[in-house]
N, C-alpha and C positions, 0 to 999 in steps of 0.2 A: 236159625236158617237154614233152610233146605239148600243140601248140594246136588246138584245133576248128577249121576251117575254117567258116566261117557265110556263106551265101549268101543271095543277094537275099529268097528267098522265107521263110528263116528270120529276116529282120528283122523281117519282114512279120508272120508269124505272132506273133513275141514281141510286137509293137505291138499286135495285133488284139486278142491276151488281156486287154494291157494295158487297152486302150478297151472292152472289152466291157462295162463298166457305164456308158460314157458320158462318162467323163471318164479323164484320163490325171493324177494327182497327180504332186506332183513327187518323193516317194518313186520311185515308178514309173519316173518319167523319168530320173532317178537311177540307178537298176538298172539298165535299160534301156544307158545309155552305158556302166556297167560293163562289161555283159556284152560289147557291141560293141567295147570297145576291149581288154578282157582275154583272151576267148576268139577274137573275130575279128582281133586284131592291129592294129585302126586306131587312129588318132590321135583325141583326144576330139572336137578340130574336124570331123573325116571324121563321128565318129557323129553329133555334134547336128545336122550338117545330114542325115544320113539319117532321121533324128528327125523334124525341122523337116518333111521332105519328105514323111513318111508322114502327120504332123498335119495339113499342111495339105491332103493327099489326102484324108484321112476327112471332114475339115471340108465339102469341098466335093461328096462324095458325100451327106452329110446335108443339104445345100441343096437339092441336086439332087432328093431324094424327099421333100421335106418338102410337106406339102400343106396 
């Protein structure tokens, strides 16, 4: 079975698509983790650290541009 290698830009794109409505639900988060672990070949712990980093970064940008 061939695995699709996921690059950092793809992590970001996947997250931004989920967060485009302003929130990321638990269902979306779990789907993100499943994609990263199954297709990317990473551990769940590593996938969660990627998610948490993206989630924190997006919140930081929101505060930066909130007037």
